[in-house]
Jmol script that loads the backbone (N, CA, C; Angstrom):
load data "model"
ATOM      1  N   MET A   1      56.685  60.277  93.689  1.00  0.00           N
ATOM      2  CA  MET A   1      55.274  60.212  93.349  1.00  0.00           C
ATOM      3  C   MET A   1      54.947  61.362  92.408  1.00  0.00           C
ATOM      4  N   THR A   2      54.186  61.055  91.374  1.00  0.00           N
ATOM      5  CA  THR A   2      53.691  62.073  90.459  1.00  0.00           C
ATOM      6  C   THR A   2      52.206  62.236  90.697  1.00  0.00           C
ATOM      7  N   VAL A   3      51.750  63.474  90.743  1.00  0.00           N
ATOM      8  CA  VAL A   3      50.329  63.735  90.900  1.00  0.00           C
ATOM      9  C   VAL A   3      49.809  64.413  89.638  1.00  0.00           C
ATOM     10  N   THR A   4      48.507  64.301  89.439  1.00  0.00           N
ATOM     11  CA  THR A   4      47.850  64.970  88.337  1.00  0.00           C
ATOM     12  C   THR A   4      46.999  66.089  88.905  1.00  0.00           C
ATOM     13  N   VAL A   5      47.150  67.274  88.329  1.00  0.00           N
ATOM     14  CA  VAL A   5      46.363  68.431  88.739  1.00  0.00           C
ATOM     15  C   VAL A   5      45.409  68.751  87.597  1.00  0.00           C
ATOM     16  N   TYR A   6      44.122  68.565  87.847  1.00  0.00           N
ATOM     17  CA  TYR A   6      43.101  68.907  86.871  1.00  0.00           C
ATOM     18  C   TYR A   6      42.738  70.363  87.110  1.00  0.00           C
ATOM     19  N   SER A   7      42.881  71.180  86.063  1.00  0.00           N
ATOM     20  CA  SER A   7      42.738  72.621  86.213  1.00  0.00           C
ATOM     21  C   SER A   7      41.834  73.212  85.145  1.00  0.00           C
ATOM     22  N   THR A   8      41.585  74.509  85.313  1.00  0.00           N
ATOM     23  CA  THR A   8      40.847  75.282  84.323  1.00  0.00           C
ATOM     24  C   THR A   8      41.635  76.565  84.046  1.00  0.00           C
ATOM     25  N   PRO A   9      41.422  77.178  82.884  1.00  0.00           N
ATOM     26  CA  PRO A   9      42.153  78.405  82.567  1.00  0.00           C
ATOM     27  C   PRO A   9      41.801  79.525  83.558  1.00  0.00           C
ATOM     28  N   GLY A  10      42.784  80.292  83.921  1.00  0.00           N
ATOM     29  CA  GLY A  10      42.565  81.435  84.791  1.00  0.00           C
ATOM     30  C   GLY A  10      42.304  81.089  86.246  1.00  0.00           C
ATOM     31  N   CYS A  11      42.501  79.856  86.629  1.00  0.00           N
ATOM     32  CA  CYS A  11      42.221  79.402  87.995  1.00  0.00           C
ATOM     33  C   CYS A  11      43.398  79.749  88.903  1.00  0.00           C
ATOM     34  N   SER A  12      43.194  80.689  89.816  1.00  0.00           N
ATOM     35  CA  SER A  12      44.289  81.097  90.700  1.00  0.00           C
ATOM     36  C   SER A  12      44.668  79.993  91.683  1.00  0.00           C
ATOM     37  N   GLN A  13      43.692  79.221  92.152  1.00  0.00           N
ATOM     38  CA  GLN A  13      44.014  78.114  93.054  1.00  0.00           C
ATOM     39  C   GLN A  13      44.826  77.036  92.332  1.00  0.00           C
ATOM     40  N   CYS A  14      44.564  76.862  91.045  1.00  0.00           N
ATOM     41  CA  CYS A  14      45.329  75.897  90.255  1.00  0.00           C
ATOM     42  C   CYS A  14      46.785  76.343  90.148  1.00  0.00           C
ATOM     43  N   LYS A  15      46.992  77.635  89.892  1.00  0.00           N
ATOM     44  CA  LYS A  15      48.343  78.172  89.775  1.00  0.00           C
ATOM     45  C   LYS A  15      49.081  78.069  91.110  1.00  0.00           C
ATOM     46  N   LEU A  16      48.396  78.365  92.206  1.00  0.00           N
ATOM     47  CA  LEU A  16      49.018  78.244  93.522  1.00  0.00           C
ATOM     48  C   LEU A  16      49.373  76.795  93.839  1.00  0.00           C
ATOM     49  N   THR A  17      48.492  75.887  93.481  1.00  0.00           N
ATOM     50  CA  THR A  17      48.755  74.464  93.707  1.00  0.00           C
ATOM     51  C   THR A  17      50.011  74.034  92.963  1.00  0.00           C
ATOM     52  N   ALA A  18      50.126  74.421  91.687  1.00  0.00           N
ATOM     53  CA  ALA A  18      51.306  74.073  90.894  1.00  0.00           C
ATOM     54  C   ALA A  18      52.568  74.692  91.499  1.00  0.00           C
ATOM     55  N   LYS A  19      52.463  75.919  91.961  1.00  0.00           N
ATOM     56  CA  LYS A  19      53.610  76.605  92.556  1.00  0.00           C
ATOM     57  C   LYS A  19      54.098  75.884  93.814  1.00  0.00           C
ATOM     58  N   VAL A  20      53.165  75.484  94.679  1.00  0.00           N
ATOM     59  CA  VAL A  20      53.546  74.799  95.913  1.00  0.00           C
ATOM     60  C   VAL A  20      54.047  73.390  95.623  1.00  0.00           C
ATOM     61  N   LEU A  21      53.441  72.698  94.677  1.00  0.00           N
ATOM     62  CA  LEU A  21      53.953  71.377  94.288  1.00  0.00           C
ATOM     63  C   LEU A  21      55.404  71.477  93.824  1.00  0.00           C
ATOM     64  N   ALA A  22      55.687  72.477  93.004  1.00  0.00           N
ATOM     65  CA  ALA A  22      57.054  72.671  92.515  1.00  0.00           C
ATOM     66  C   ALA A  22      57.994  73.008  93.669  1.00  0.00           C
ATOM     67  N   ARG A  23      57.560  73.901  94.553  1.00  0.00           N
ATOM     68  CA  ARG A  23      58.402  74.285  95.693  1.00  0.00           C
ATOM     69  C   ARG A  23      58.700  73.095  96.601  1.00  0.00           C
ATOM     70  N   GLU A  24      57.699  72.222  96.775  1.00  0.00           N
ATOM     71  CA  GLU A  24      57.867  71.040  97.623  1.00  0.00           C
ATOM     72  C   GLU A  24      58.504  69.872  96.874  1.00  0.00           C
ATOM     73  N   GLN A  25      58.850  70.096  95.619  1.00  0.00           N
ATOM     74  CA  GLN A  25      59.505  69.105  94.766  1.00  0.00           C
ATOM     75  C   GLN A  25      58.670  67.836  94.587  1.00  0.00           C
ATOM     76  N   VAL A  26      57.371  68.046  94.412  1.00  0.00           N
ATOM     77  CA  VAL A  26      56.458  66.948  94.090  1.00  0.00           C
ATOM     78  C   VAL A  26      56.217  67.006  92.587  1.00  0.00           C
ATOM     79  N   ALA A  27      56.531  65.927  91.888  1.00  0.00           N
ATOM     80  CA  ALA A  27      56.327  65.878  90.442  1.00  0.00           C
ATOM     81  C   ALA A  27      54.834  65.907  90.136  1.00  0.00           C
ATOM     82  N   TYR A  28      54.463  66.677  89.116  1.00  0.00           N
ATOM     83  CA  TYR A  28      53.053  66.778  88.765  1.00  0.00           C
ATOM     84  C   TYR A  28      52.899  67.027  87.271  1.00  0.00           C
ATOM     85  N   ARG A  29      51.683  66.757  86.808  1.00  0.00           N
ATOM     86  CA  ARG A  29      51.321  67.113  85.437  1.00  0.00           C
ATOM     87  C   ARG A  29      49.979  67.824  85.497  1.00  0.00           C
ATOM     88  N   MET A  30      49.811  68.822  84.646  1.00  0.00           N
ATOM     89  CA  MET A  30      48.574  69.600  84.601  1.00  0.00           C
ATOM     90  C   MET A  30      47.704  69.087  83.455  1.00  0.00           C
ATOM     91  N   VAL A  31      46.399  68.988  83.716  1.00  0.00           N
ATOM     92  CA  VAL A  31      45.436  68.611  82.687  1.00  0.00           C
ATOM     93  C   VAL A  31      44.339  69.667  82.705  1.00  0.00           C
ATOM     94  N   ASP A  32      44.144  70.342  81.582  1.00  0.00           N
ATOM     95  CA  ASP A  32      43.117  71.373  81.454  1.00  0.00           C
ATOM     96  C   ASP A  32      41.788  70.689  81.130  1.00  0.00           C
ATOM     97  N   ILE A  33      40.881  70.664  82.110  1.00  0.00           N
ATOM     98  CA  ILE A  33      39.618  69.951  81.895  1.00  0.00           C
ATOM     99  C   ILE A  33      38.680  70.693  80.951  1.00  0.00           C
ATOM    100  N   SER A  34      38.962  71.954  80.651  1.00  0.00           N
ATOM    101  CA  SER A  34      38.123  72.669  79.684  1.00  0.00           C
ATOM    102  C   SER A  34      38.431  72.225  78.258  1.00  0.00           C
ATOM    103  N   GLU A  35      39.572  71.589  78.056  1.00  0.00           N
ATOM    104  CA  GLU A  35      39.969  71.118  76.727  1.00  0.00           C
ATOM    105  C   GLU A  35      39.958  69.599  76.590  1.00  0.00           C
ATOM    106  N   ASP A  36      39.675  68.899  77.677  1.00  0.00           N
ATOM    107  CA  ASP A  36      39.715  67.438  77.675  1.00  0.00           C
ATOM    108  C   ASP A  36      38.409  66.890  78.243  1.00  0.00           C
ATOM    109  N   PRO A  37      37.449  66.536  77.373  1.00  0.00           N
ATOM    110  CA  PRO A  37      36.145  66.072  77.847  1.00  0.00           C
ATOM    111  C   PRO A  37      36.216  64.823  78.723  1.00  0.00           C
ATOM    112  N   THR A  38      37.164  63.932  78.437  1.00  0.00           N
ATOM    113  CA  THR A  38      37.309  62.725  79.247  1.00  0.00           C
ATOM    114  C   THR A  38      37.764  63.083  80.657  1.00  0.00           C
ATOM    115  N   ALA A  39      38.725  63.980  80.764  1.00  0.00           N
ATOM    116  CA  ALA A  39      39.204  64.432  82.077  1.00  0.00           C
ATOM    117  C   ALA A  39      38.102  65.174  82.827  1.00  0.00           C
ATOM    118  N   HIS A  40      37.340  65.989  82.107  1.00  0.00           N
ATOM    119  CA  HIS A  40      36.225  66.719  82.731  1.00  0.00           C
ATOM    120  C   HIS A  40      35.201  65.748  83.311  1.00  0.00           C
ATOM    121  N   ALA A  41      34.859  64.729  82.553  1.00  0.00           N
ATOM    122  CA  ALA A  41      33.899  63.727  83.035  1.00  0.00           C
ATOM    123  C   ALA A  41      34.462  62.972  84.242  1.00  0.00           C
ATOM    124  N   TYR A  42      35.736  62.647  84.216  1.00  0.00           N
ATOM    125  CA  TYR A  42      36.368  61.947  85.343  1.00  0.00           C
ATOM    126  C   TYR A  42      36.272  62.789  86.614  1.00  0.00           C
ATOM    127  N   VAL A  43      36.619  64.057  86.510  1.00  0.00           N
ATOM    128  CA  VAL A  43      36.616  64.947  87.681  1.00  0.00           C
ATOM    129  C   VAL A  43      35.203  65.189  88.197  1.00  0.00           C
ATOM    130  N   THR A  44      34.268  65.465  87.299  1.00  0.00           N
ATOM    131  CA  THR A  44      32.923  65.837  87.737  1.00  0.00           C
ATOM    132  C   THR A  44      32.012  64.646  88.007  1.00  0.00           C
ATOM    133  N   GLN A  45      32.073  63.630  87.167  1.00  0.00           N
ATOM    134  CA  GLN A  45      31.163  62.502  87.320  1.00  0.00           C
ATOM    135  C   GLN A  45      31.738  61.390  88.188  1.00  0.00           C
ATOM    136  N   THR A  46      32.972  61.002  87.917  1.00  0.00           N
ATOM    137  CA  THR A  46      33.570  59.905  88.673  1.00  0.00           C
ATOM    138  C   THR A  46      33.956  60.345  90.078  1.00  0.00           C
ATOM    139  N   LEU A  47      34.691  61.465  90.168  1.00  0.00           N
ATOM    140  CA  LEU A  47      35.147  61.933  91.475  1.00  0.00           C
ATOM    141  C   LEU A  47      34.120  62.818  92.186  1.00  0.00           C
ATOM    142  N   GLY A  48      33.227  63.451  91.421  1.00  0.00           N
ATOM    143  CA  GLY A  48      32.168  64.259  92.014  1.00  0.00           C
ATOM    144  C   GLY A  48      32.554  65.681  92.397  1.00  0.00           C
ATOM    145  N   TYR A  49      33.620  66.193  91.844  1.00  0.00           N
ATOM    146  CA  TYR A  49      34.057  67.554  92.169  1.00  0.00           C
ATOM    147  C   TYR A  49      33.475  68.570  91.199  1.00  0.00           C
ATOM    148  N   SER A  50      33.262  69.774  91.702  1.00  0.00           N
ATOM    149  CA  SER A  50      32.780  70.856  90.848  1.00  0.00           C
ATOM    150  C   SER A  50      33.696  72.068  90.914  1.00  0.00           C
ATOM    151  N   GLN A  51      34.816  71.956  91.622  1.00  0.00           N
ATOM    152  CA  GLN A  51      35.749  73.064  91.785  1.00  0.00           C
ATOM    153  C   GLN A  51      37.161  72.604  91.440  1.00  0.00           C
ATOM    154  N   ALA A  52      37.865  73.434  90.693  1.00  0.00           N
ATOM    155  CA  ALA A  52      39.275  73.157  90.390  1.00  0.00           C
ATOM    156  C   ALA A  52      40.139  73.939  91.377  1.00  0.00           C
ATOM    157  N   PRO A  53      41.338  73.464  91.598  1.00  0.00           N
ATOM    158  CA  PRO A  53      41.958  72.283  91.023  1.00  0.00           C
ATOM    159  C   PRO A  53      41.502  71.018  91.725  1.00  0.00           C
ATOM    160  N   VAL A  54      41.642  69.923  91.023  1.00  0.00           N
ATOM    161  CA  VAL A  54      41.465  68.597  91.618  1.00  0.00           C
ATOM    162  C   VAL A  54      42.806  67.900  91.487  1.00  0.00           C
ATOM    163  N   VAL A  55      43.332  67.448  92.610  1.00  0.00           N
ATOM    164  CA  VAL A  55      44.632  66.781  92.642  1.00  0.00           C
ATOM    165  C   VAL A  55      44.394  65.299  92.902  1.00  0.00           C
ATOM    166  N   VAL A  56      45.012  64.458  92.080  1.00  0.00           N
ATOM    167  CA  VAL A  56      44.889  63.010  92.214  1.00  0.00           C
ATOM    168  C   VAL A  56      46.295  62.419  92.256  1.00  0.00           C
ATOM    169  N   THR A  57      46.562  61.619  93.286  1.00  0.00           N
ATOM    170  CA  THR A  57      47.873  60.988  93.415  1.00  0.00           C
ATOM    171  C   THR A  57      47.899  59.684  92.630  1.00  0.00           C
ATOM    172  N   GLU A  58      49.079  59.105  92.507  1.00  0.00           N
ATOM    173  CA  GLU A  58      49.232  57.826  91.803  1.00  0.00           C
ATOM    174  C   GLU A  58      48.442  56.710  92.471  1.00  0.00           C
ATOM    175  N   THR A  59      48.223  56.818  93.774  1.00  0.00           N
ATOM    176  CA  THR A  59      47.500  55.774  94.506  1.00  0.00           C
ATOM    177  C   THR A  59      46.005  56.046  94.586  1.00  0.00           C
ATOM    178  N   GLY A  60      45.541  57.140  93.960  1.00  0.00           N
ATOM    179  CA  GLY A  60      44.116  57.413  93.899  1.00  0.00           C
ATOM    180  C   GLY A  60      43.587  58.384  94.935  1.00  0.00           C
ATOM    181  N   GLU A  61      44.411  58.774  95.916  1.00  0.00           N
ATOM    182  CA  GLU A  61      43.945  59.785  96.860  1.00  0.00           C
ATOM    183  C   GLU A  61      43.700  61.070  96.090  1.00  0.00           C
ATOM    184  N   ASN A  62      42.709  61.834  96.519  1.00  0.00           N
ATOM    185  CA  ASN A  62      42.365  63.037  95.766  1.00  0.00           C
ATOM    186  C   ASN A  62      41.737  64.090  96.657  1.00  0.00           C
ATOM    187  N   TRP A  63      41.820  65.321  96.187  1.00  0.00           N
ATOM    188  CA  TRP A  63      41.164  66.443  96.861  1.00  0.00           C
ATOM    189  C   TRP A  63      40.928  67.559  95.863  1.00  0.00           C
ATOM    190  N   SER A  64      40.094  68.497  96.273  1.00  0.00           N
ATOM    191  CA  SER A  64      39.772  69.653  95.452  1.00  0.00           C
ATOM    192  C   SER A  64      40.155  70.920  96.199  1.00  0.00           C
ATOM    193  N   GLY A  65      40.579  71.925  95.448  1.00  0.00           N
ATOM    194  CA  GLY A  65      40.935  73.210  96.039  1.00  0.00           C
ATOM    195  C   GLY A  65      42.418  73.299  96.341  1.00  0.00           C
ATOM    196  N   PHE A  66      42.843  74.474  96.774  1.00  0.00           N
ATOM    197  CA  PHE A  66      44.233  74.718  97.131  1.00  0.00           C
ATOM    198  C   PHE A  66      44.463  74.212  98.543  1.00  0.00           C
ATOM    199  N   ARG A  67      45.247  73.131  98.674  1.00  0.00           N
ATOM    200  CA  ARG A  67      45.478  72.480  99.961  1.00  0.00           C
ATOM    201  C   ARG A  67      46.981  72.334 100.221  1.00  0.00           C
ATOM    202  N   PRO A  68      47.640  73.405 100.639  1.00  0.00           N
ATOM    203  CA  PRO A  68      49.079  73.311 100.899  1.00  0.00           C
ATOM    204  C   PRO A  68      49.423  72.302 101.985  1.00  0.00           C
ATOM    205  N   ASP A  69      48.517  72.070 102.925  1.00  0.00           N
ATOM    206  CA  ASP A  69      48.768  71.077 103.973  1.00  0.00           C
ATOM    207  C   ASP A  69      48.887  69.671 103.388  1.00  0.00           C
ATOM    208  N   LEU A  70      48.046  69.351 102.416  1.00  0.00           N
ATOM    209  CA  LEU A  70      48.094  68.025 101.802  1.00  0.00           C
ATOM    210  C   LEU A  70      49.283  67.890 100.853  1.00  0.00           C
ATOM    211  N   ILE A  71      49.653  68.986 100.203  1.00  0.00           N
ATOM    212  CA  ILE A  71      50.845  68.959  99.360  1.00  0.00           C
ATOM    213  C   ILE A  71      52.073  68.723 100.236  1.00  0.00           C
ATOM    214  N   LYS A  72      52.119  69.379 101.378  1.00  0.00           N
ATOM    215  CA  LYS A  72      53.231  69.192 102.318  1.00  0.00           C
ATOM    216  C   LYS A  72      53.297  67.732 102.767  1.00  0.00           C
ATOM    217  N   ALA A  73      52.135  67.120 103.014  1.00  0.00           N
ATOM    218  CA  ALA A  73      52.097  65.710 103.410  1.00  0.00           C
ATOM    219  C   ALA A  73      52.670  64.829 102.304  1.00  0.00           C
ATOM    220  N   LEU A  74      52.365  65.148 101.046  1.00  0.00           N
ATOM    221  CA  LEU A  74      52.932  64.382  99.936  1.00  0.00           C
ATOM    222  C   LEU A  74      54.444  64.500  99.901  1.00  0.00           C
ATOM    223  N   SER A  75      54.940  65.711 100.090  1.00  0.00           N
ATOM    224  CA  SER A  75      56.388  65.913 100.020  1.00  0.00           C
ATOM    225  C   SER A  75      57.103  65.276 101.207  1.00  0.00           C
ATOM    226  N   ALA A  76      56.369  65.067 102.303  1.00  0.00           N
ATOM    227  CA  ALA A  76      56.958  64.460 103.497  1.00  0.00           C
ATOM    228  C   ALA A  76      56.946  62.940 103.444  1.00  0.00           C
ATOM    229  N   GLY A  77      56.384  62.378 102.412  1.00  0.00           N
ATOM    230  CA  GLY A  77      56.407  60.927 102.304  1.00  0.00           C
ATOM    231  C   GLY A  77      55.088  60.312 101.903  1.00  0.00           C
ATOM    232  N   GLY A  78      54.070  61.116 101.777  1.00  0.00           N
ATOM    233  CA  GLY A  78      52.819  60.597 101.267  1.00  0.00           C
ATOM    234  C   GLY A  78      51.835  60.192 102.335  1.00  0.00           C
ATOM    235  N   PRO A  79      50.712  59.660 101.900  1.00  0.00           N
ATOM    236  CA  PRO A  79      49.595  59.382 102.797  1.00  0.00           C
ATOM    237  C   PRO A  79      49.853  58.279 103.796  1.00  0.00           C
ATOM    238  N   ASN A  80      50.842  57.433 103.563  1.00  0.00           N
ATOM    239  CA  ASN A  80      51.090  56.325 104.482  1.00  0.00           C
ATOM    240  C   ASN A  80      52.087  56.683 105.577  1.00  0.00           C
ATOM    241  N   THR A  81      52.568  57.918 105.562  1.00  0.00           N
ATOM    242  CA  THR A  81      53.496  58.349 106.594  1.00  0.00           C
ATOM    243  C   THR A  81      52.728  58.634 107.871  1.00  0.00           C
ATOM    244  N   PRO A  82      53.144  58.061 109.010  1.00  0.00           N
ATOM    245  CA  PRO A  82      52.431  58.313 110.260  1.00  0.00           C
ATOM    246  C   PRO A  82      52.352  59.806 110.558  1.00  0.00           C
ATOM    247  N   GLY A  83      51.171  60.241 111.005  1.00  0.00           N
ATOM    248  CA  GLY A  83      50.978  61.619 111.381  1.00  0.00           C
ATOM    249  C   GLY A  83      50.552  62.540 110.260  1.00  0.00           C
ATOM    250  N   THR A  84      50.463  62.030 109.030  1.00  0.00           N
ATOM    251  CA  THR A  84      50.001  62.883 107.942  1.00  0.00           C
ATOM    252  C   THR A  84      48.504  62.738 107.785  1.00  0.00           C
ATOM    253  N   PRO A  85      47.842  63.788 107.323  1.00  0.00           N
ATOM    254  CA  PRO A  85      46.390  63.715 107.171  1.00  0.00           C
ATOM    255  C   PRO A  85      45.993  62.809 106.018  1.00  0.00           C
ATOM    256  N   ALA A  86      44.796  62.286 106.090  1.00  0.00           N
ATOM    257  CA  ALA A  86      44.260  61.503 104.978  1.00  0.00           C
ATOM    258  C   ALA A  86      44.122  62.422 103.762  1.00  0.00           C
ATOM    259  N   LEU A  87      44.335  61.885 102.581  1.00  0.00           N
ATOM    260  CA  LEU A  87      44.322  62.724 101.385  1.00  0.00           C
ATOM    261  C   LEU A  87      42.988  62.728 100.653  1.00  0.00           C
ATOM    262  N   ALA A  88      42.107  61.826 100.947  1.00  0.00           N
ATOM    263  CA  ALA A  88      40.809  61.827 100.263  1.00  0.00           C
ATOM    264  C   ALA A  88      39.903  62.832 100.957  1.00  0.00           C
ATOM    265  N   VAL A  89      39.843  64.027 100.398  1.00  0.00           N
ATOM    266  CA  VAL A  89      39.088  65.122 100.986  1.00  0.00           C
ATOM    267  C   VAL A  89      38.030  65.564 100.001  1.00  0.00           C
ATOM    268  N   ALA A  90      36.805  65.592 100.439  1.00  0.00           N
ATOM    269  CA  ALA A  90      35.713  65.993  99.541  1.00  0.00           C
ATOM    270  C   ALA A  90      35.552  67.486  99.515  1.00  0.00           C
TER     271      ALA A  90
END
end "model"
wireframe off; spacefill off
backbone 0.3
color backbone group
């Protein structure tokens, strides 16, 4: 599974999220929402988040902020694995 991390420059939570994704061997791509107006609108208007990072999985589950517990769930098999927390976190 590949996830998209919507980030902003200088965001320490974004850097930590990328670090843990890499450590857990979850493929990801970073999108800087300060340079991409379409991505910014998606994160703020469509998803309703006002804090970076915003992580979106291939299946649409998403959350905001540094959430190592949810990253661990992804590396363990994703949201459909029994016993893992739901990934849609506001």
